[in-house]
SELO-821101 format. One record per residue (C-alpha): x, y, z; residue number from 1. Coordinates in steps of 0.05 Angstrom, whole numbers. Example, Ala and Ser with C-alpha at 12.3 -4.5 7.8 and 13.67 -1.06 7.14 Angstrom:
BEGIN
KETI    east   north      up  num
KETI     246     -90     156    1
KETI     273     -21     143    2
END
This chain:
BEGIN
KETI    east   north      up  num
KETI    -604      59    -395    1
KETI    -656      14    -355    2
KETI    -600     -22    -310    3
KETI    -584      38    -286    4
KETI    -637      28    -240    5
KETI    -611     -28    -222    6
KETI    -547       7    -193    7
KETI    -578      62    -164    8
KETI    -618      31    -116    9
KETI    -567       8     -60   10
KETI    -545      88     -50   11
KETI    -630     112     -61   12
KETI    -653      63      -1   13
KETI    -589      87      42   14
KETI    -639     139      69   15
KETI    -713     135      64   16
KETI    -729     203      49   17
KETI    -662     218      -6   18
KETI    -696     211     -69   19
KETI    -758     254     -57   20
KETI    -704     302     -14   21
KETI    -665     303     -89   22
KETI    -724     308    -128   23
KETI    -735     375     -94   24
KETI    -668     394    -102   25
KETI    -669     377    -184   26
KETI    -742     425    -168   27
KETI    -699     485    -139   28
KETI    -649     494    -187   29
KETI    -699     475    -244   30
KETI    -678     402    -255   31
KETI    -606     426    -275   32
KETI    -576     375    -232   33
KETI    -533     321    -266   34
KETI    -490     255    -240   35
KETI    -434     257    -264   36
KETI    -362     226    -256   37
KETI    -330     159    -233   38
KETI    -419     140    -211   39
KETI    -435     151    -279   40
KETI    -372     107    -303   41
KETI    -407      48    -258   42
KETI    -484      48    -283   43
KETI    -454      39    -359   44
KETI    -400      -9    -335   45
KETI    -474     -44    -299   46
KETI    -434     -35    -227   47
KETI    -467     -14    -167   48
KETI    -461      61    -140   49
KETI    -439      80     -72   50
KETI    -419     139     -86   51
KETI    -458     199    -106   52
KETI    -429     258    -153   53
KETI    -480     309    -166   54
KETI    -464     369    -201   55
KETI    -515     445    -212   56
KETI    -513     507    -243   57
KETI    -525     536    -168   58
KETI    -471     546    -106   59
KETI    -463     454     -89   60
KETI    -429     472     -29   61
KETI    -504     514     -10   62
KETI    -545     460     -25   63
KETI    -503     400      -6   64
KETI    -505     436      64   65
KETI    -585     445      46   66
KETI    -593     364      19   67
KETI    -554     352      96   68
KETI    -593     396     142   69
KETI    -662     359      99   70
KETI    -628     281     115   71
KETI    -606     303     170   72
KETI    -548     279     151   73
KETI    -466     291     164   74
KETI    -435     354     115   75
KETI    -374     354      96   76
KETI    -339     420      63   77
KETI    -287     388      16   78
KETI    -258     453     -31   79
KETI    -291     525     -27   80
KETI    -264     544     -99   81
KETI    -296     486    -123   82
KETI    -354     497     -83   83
KETI    -352     418     -84   84
KETI    -379     392      -7   85
KETI    -409     319      18   86
KETI    -467     290      49   87
KETI    -453     220      90   88
KETI    -508     175      93   89
KETI    -505     106     132   90
KETI    -471      46     113   91
KETI    -409      67      70   92
KETI    -458     119      14   93
KETI    -429     197       2   94
KETI    -462     237     -47   95
KETI    -412     294     -58   96
KETI    -439     369     -90   97
KETI    -400     410    -128   98
KETI    -425     467    -182   99
KETI    -399     457    -251  100
KETI    -325     478    -282  101
KETI    -348     536    -322  102
KETI    -406     553    -341  103
KETI    -447     497    -370  104
KETI    -448     426    -359  105
KETI    -409     408    -432  106
KETI    -357     463    -405  107
KETI    -362     421    -350  108
KETI    -346     353    -363  109
KETI    -286     383    -413  110
KETI    -255     412    -357  111
KETI    -253     330    -320  112
KETI    -187     276    -323  113
KETI    -215     224    -377  114
KETI    -270     206    -426  115
KETI    -291     152    -378  116
KETI    -305     210    -331  117
KETI    -327     261    -371  118
KETI    -402     222    -380  119
KETI    -467     257    -352  120
KETI    -540     232    -334  121
KETI    -596     291    -319  122
KETI    -602     271    -241  123
KETI    -682     288    -257  124
KETI    -681     232    -300  125
KETI    -657     187    -271  126
KETI    -705     183    -211  127
KETI    -761     185    -259  128
KETI    -732     114    -294  129
KETI    -724     143    -363  130
KETI    -636     161    -375  131
KETI    -599     184    -427  132
KETI    -531     184    -430  133
KETI    -497     260    -444  134
KETI    -418     241    -462  135
KETI    -397     286    -513  136
KETI    -325     263    -509  137
KETI    -349     184    -534  138
KETI    -329     162    -462  139
KETI    -380     104    -477  140
KETI    -344      79    -528  141
KETI    -274      88    -502  142
KETI    -289      47    -446  143
KETI    -319     -12    -496  144
KETI    -259      -6    -524  145
KETI    -224     -15    -473  146
KETI    -184      50    -473  147
KETI    -167      99    -422  148
KETI    -173     168    -465  149
KETI    -142     231    -413  150
KETI    -194     296    -443  151
KETI    -136     341    -450  152
KETI     -60     348    -438  153
KETI     -93     410    -396  154
KETI    -115     346    -356  155
KETI     -48     337    -331  156
KETI     -15     400    -325  157
KETI     -87     423    -277  158
KETI     -79     356    -235  159
KETI     -14     333    -249  160
KETI     -41     265    -183  161
KETI     -77     249    -247  162
KETI     -30     209    -278  163
KETI     -13     168    -219  164
KETI     -98     160    -232  165
KETI     -91     140    -305  166
KETI     -45      88    -281  167
KETI     -98      70    -227  168
KETI    -162      66    -276  169
KETI    -113      28    -331  170
KETI    -104     -27    -277  171
KETI    -173     -28    -251  172
KETI    -222     -21    -309  173
KETI    -172     -63    -347  174
KETI    -163     -13    -401  175
KETI    -111      18    -458  176
KETI     -70      74    -447  177
KETI     -83     104    -508  178
KETI     -21     125    -541  179
KETI     -34     206    -543  180
KETI     -49     213    -465  181
KETI      14     158    -468  182
KETI      46     225    -489  183
KETI      17     270    -442  184
KETI      38     240    -388  185
KETI     108     230    -411  186
KETI     112     309    -424  187
KETI      75     325    -353  188
KETI     108     276    -315  189
KETI     153     328    -262  190
KETI     104     371    -257  191
KETI      85     300    -207  192
KETI     151     334    -164  193
KETI     112     393    -140  194
KETI      46     349    -114  195
KETI      38     340     -39  196
KETI      82     263      -2  197
KETI      -1     257      27  198
KETI     -40     257     -43  199
KETI      17     205     -72  200
KETI      16     160     -11  201
KETI     -60     152     -28  202
KETI     -68     146    -101  203
KETI       4      92    -107  204
KETI     -36      68     -37  205
KETI     -98      55     -85  206
KETI     -52      23    -142  207
KETI     -22     -32     -93  208
KETI     -77     -45     -47  209
KETI    -119     -79    -107  210
KETI    -107    -152    -127  211
KETI     -50    -168    -190  212
KETI     -20    -103    -186  213
KETI      55    -127    -230  214
KETI      27    -114    -289  215
KETI      -1     -44    -280  216
KETI      68     -12    -230  217
KETI     113     -41    -283  218
KETI      68       4    -332  219
KETI      92      63    -286  220
KETI     161      44    -280  221
KETI     172      40    -358  222
KETI     143     105    -361  223
KETI     187     140    -316  224
KETI     137     153    -263  225
KETI     183     130    -205  226
KETI     248     163    -229  227
KETI     208     228    -215  228
KETI     167     212    -154  229
KETI     225     182    -122  230
KETI     306     213    -126  231
KETI     353     168    -142  232
KETI     312     127    -182  233
KETI     353     116    -253  234
KETI     323      38    -272  235
KETI     280      19    -331  236
KETI     230     -37    -327  237
KETI     277    -105    -340  238
KETI     244    -173    -351  239
KETI     270    -201    -271  240
KETI     237    -134    -254  241
KETI     166    -161    -280  242
KETI     170    -226    -251  243
KETI     194    -209    -185  244
KETI     122    -175    -182  245
KETI      93    -212    -214  246
KETI     114    -267    -156  247
KETI     102    -231    -106  248
KETI      26    -223    -125  249
KETI      10    -288    -127  250
KETI      45    -304     -55  251
KETI      17    -254     -29  252
KETI     -65    -288     -64  253
KETI     -30    -361     -36  254
KETI     -25    -383    -107  255
KETI     -36    -459     -93  256
KETI      10    -471    -154  257
KETI      80    -441    -113  258
KETI     103    -478     -73  259
KETI      91    -439      -3  260
KETI     159    -469      48  261
KETI     104    -447     112  262
KETI      88    -387      95  263
KETI      10    -369      70  264
KETI     -10    -389     139  265
KETI      29    -324     160  266
KETI     -10    -286     118  267
KETI     -83    -264     143  268
KETI     -54    -207     179  269
KETI     -31    -167     119  270
KETI     -93    -160      97  271
KETI    -110    -110     165  272
KETI    -128     -30     158  273
KETI     -77      27     172  274
KETI     -76      97     183  275
KETI    -131     120     123  276
KETI    -150      60     112  277
KETI    -100      23      74  278
KETI     -77     -54      90  279
KETI     -16     -71      95  280
KETI     -13    -110      32  281
KETI      15     -47       1  282
KETI      58     -25      34  283
KETI      87    -114      24  284
KETI      77     -95     -50  285
KETI     114     -22     -49  286
KETI     172     -55     -12  287
KETI     181    -109     -63  288
KETI     202     -45    -116  289
KETI     250     -19     -69  290
KETI     278     -81     -49  291
KETI     283     -86    -128  292
KETI     314     -16    -128  293
KETI     374     -35     -76  294
KETI     386    -101    -108  295
KETI     400     -80    -181  296
KETI     392      -7    -183  297
KETI     458      -1    -153  298
KETI     443      19     -84  299
KETI     447     -60     -65  300
KETI     474     -55      24  301
KETI     544     -85      59  302
KETI     488    -112      99  303
KETI     554    -155     125  304
KETI     572     -97     163  305
KETI     514     -71     189  306
KETI     511     -88     268  307
KETI     442    -125     290  308
KETI     388    -131     234  309
KETI     346     -89     205  310
KETI     354      -7     226  311
KETI     321       6     288  312
KETI     245      51     294  313
KETI     254     100     356  314
KETI     160      93     352  315
KETI     163     129     419  316
KETI     135     195     403  317
KETI     141     194     332  318
KETI     208     187     340  319
KETI     255     183     267  320
KETI     276     133     254  321
KETI     348     112     285  322
KETI     388      97     212  323
KETI     454      52     228  324
KETI     502      74     159  325
KETI     553      37     181  326
KETI     589      10     125  327
KETI     579      11      48  328
KETI     498      12      70  329
KETI     477      85      66  330
KETI     455      89      -5  331
KETI     410      35      20  332
KETI     385      71      78  333
KETI     379     136      34  334
KETI     323      95     -12  335
KETI     284      67      39  336
KETI     285     137      75  337
KETI     276     171      10  338
KETI     216     141      -2  339
KETI     181     133      55  340
KETI     196     220      76  341
KETI     171     233      -3  342
KETI     105     190      26  343
KETI      98     214      87  344
KETI      81     141     118  345
KETI      62     124     177  346
KETI      99      96     231  347
KETI      81      45     226  348
KETI      82      32     146  349
KETI     152      64     147  350
KETI     182      19     200  351
KETI     150     -38     160  352
KETI     173     -28      91  353
KETI     241     -23     128  354
KETI     228     -91     162  355
KETI     218    -118     102  356
KETI     276     -97      65  357
KETI     326    -115      98  358
KETI     298    -161     117  359
KETI     288    -193      62  360
KETI     361    -169      34  361
KETI     381    -206      94  362
KETI     364    -273      80  363
KETI     380    -261      14  364
KETI     448    -259      23  365
KETI     459    -296      84  366
KETI     427    -352      22  367
KETI     479    -334     -29  368
KETI     531    -384      -7  369
KETI     514    -418      41  370
KETI     451    -446      86  371
KETI     449    -403     147  372
KETI     450    -429     210  373
KETI     391    -424     271  374
KETI     441    -371     301  375
KETI     434    -323     227  376
KETI     361    -348     233  377
KETI     352    -321     291  378
KETI     383    -250     275  379
KETI     339    -241     218  380
KETI     275    -252     253  381
KETI     298    -201     323  382
KETI     312    -149     256  383
KETI     240    -170     224  384
KETI     205    -176     286  385
KETI     115    -180     262  386
KETI     147    -167     192  387
KETI     178    -238     192  388
KETI     138    -283     152  389
KETI     134    -209      97  390
KETI     203    -208      86  391
KETI     206    -297      78  392
KETI     157    -266      24  393
KETI     190    -214       4  394
KETI     253    -263       3  395
KETI     223    -315     -36  396
KETI     190    -274    -104  397
KETI     261    -237    -114  398
KETI     306    -311    -104  399
KETI     273    -344    -156  400
KETI     330    -319    -204  401
KETI     384    -339    -166  402
KETI     395    -421    -206  403
KETI     370    -476    -171  404
KETI     422    -480    -128  405
KETI     407    -416     -91  406
KETI     339    -418     -96  407
KETI     338    -487     -59  408
KETI     381    -445      -4  409
KETI     325    -389      -3  410
KETI     267    -440      -1  411
KETI     303    -484      51  412
KETI     313    -424     102  413
KETI     252    -377      89  414
KETI     209    -449     119  415
KETI     270    -452     163  416
KETI     268    -390     199  417
KETI     184    -399     184  418
KETI     188    -445     249  419
KETI     241    -409     294  420
KETI     180    -347     283  421
KETI     132    -393     308  422
KETI     177    -407     364  423
KETI     194    -339     370  424
KETI     117    -325     386  425
KETI     114    -384     437  426
KETI     175    -354     474  427
KETI     157    -284     483  428
KETI      78    -318     502  429
KETI     116    -347     550  430
KETI     166    -309     567  431
KETI     242    -323     594  432
KETI     264    -370     641  433
KETI     314    -336     669  434
KETI     309    -259     673  435
KETI     359    -194     686  436
KETI     359    -201     763  437
KETI     378    -278     758  438
KETI     439    -262     722  439
KETI     469    -210     762  440
KETI     462    -266     820  441
KETI     490    -315     772  442
KETI     549    -283     748  443
KETI     558    -225     799  444
KETI     548    -158     756  445
KETI     519     -93     748  446
KETI     464     -78     714  447
KETI     485     -59     643  448
KETI     481     -66     568  449
KETI     528    -141     581  450
KETI     447    -155     616  451
KETI     408    -148     549  452
KETI     458    -176     504  453
KETI     462    -250     564  454
KETI     381    -233     555  455
KETI     372    -222     481  456
KETI     417    -290     476  457
KETI     377    -336     517  458
KETI     309    -304     484  459
KETI     355    -345     418  460
KETI     373    -392     456  461
KETI     302    -409     488  462
KETI     268    -408     404  463
KETI     325    -450     373  464
KETI     321    -505     435  465
KETI     268    -555     457  466
KETI     294    -535     540  467
KETI     238    -513     595  468
KETI     284    -514     661  469
KETI     325    -455     686  470
KETI     380    -505     695  471
KETI     383    -522     631  472
KETI     379    -448     609  473
KETI     444    -428     659  474
KETI     474    -477     630  475
KETI     467    -466     552  476
KETI     472    -397     573  477
KETI     540    -384     608  478
KETI     565    -446     576  479
KETI     553    -408     523  480
KETI     580    -344     538  481
KETI     648    -375     585  482
KETI     626    -352     643  483
KETI     632    -425     658  484
KETI     579    -401     716  485
KETI     514    -441     740  486
KETI     459    -458     793  487
KETI     406    -499     807  488
END
């Protein structure tokens, strides 16, 4: 396979002695070292290899440590049972070295997850420039036919997380999951309940951090995977869900054929990396799915009964969120909290999920029958904080099926909300025209909750009105509160 040399050269050039030291490694084990897994799949597809997966009959951990020492690069033990370790090269390249899973290479390949990942090259042949594909399960043919086929049902029994990986690989490489594999997924999906939240989060975030995820997420909903992963999720996939997820994708991609109502200018920050290297885009897409579940899955919140905007998070010291379950909002809060707990979300992701879901839900409800006024929008803004653009995006994505009148009101409310969001940033940067001491002096009242309420009110006034003097602030604040107090 002549193209393999081009695919592997960037990795071999990541260290000046890598090729010669790999050749030495091959000699030490009588050339029984094989390039396997995703690196072979990528080579067959003509993609550049950044991560080399090697397997051999000897002790992978021991030889991995030797290679790392020779290269003077860090070594990370990964799995003592499978004798697997990682050599970390510069510029993001890695080499994973493991012992055979079984007595022979073929036994090892038959214990892997999918046929497209069960191919190999002898490493010595690769380094000599004469590679020959070892493909006992016809993975190359499946790739060519755009099929995703599990090696066996045992692949899912051995590691149920491979169920999520099936959907990720199908979306990533535009493959169709074979009927037999889909049957095995259905038979094994209950086993996902035993997979740790951290592992589920890793795979789910990879799925939802990619471009154009609507089709694969809809397929996951149809398969029942989310009913297993997240308790209480019983609704089937519907055309409305598919349309909403597709519109979410298009808005995130800043599709020029959609009217954005000023949204796109606020989206670049959502590509920022969070914990674990995930971007915030995945939580934005996940919030869209959760919002659909809340609105149409029987957990719709009685939003008008909840004081304020969204449930507040006290993130100091990693504290759990303080949730207001007043009225009928408890089922919706349980849905959001249950998802966050199951996936072991970071504090920032948990906060974002709350603010996105409930901010969008309140915006949709506010615009359902009439145009919301600026004070109502400021209450939403105060709850969603920096996630206001994301909540606006979800409102646009979910409001497209509300009918022309409601859809127009939602669009108008989004445009005004984003304008207020910009004003809010200006007010925060410049500060309030009055402080707590000013208000206590003006009204002759002691420090307490009322001062905080009035400062929030003043912030809303400054966001809505173009006022620039302390006298203007006093007039609007005190006249509005009915105190009649004020001085220049």
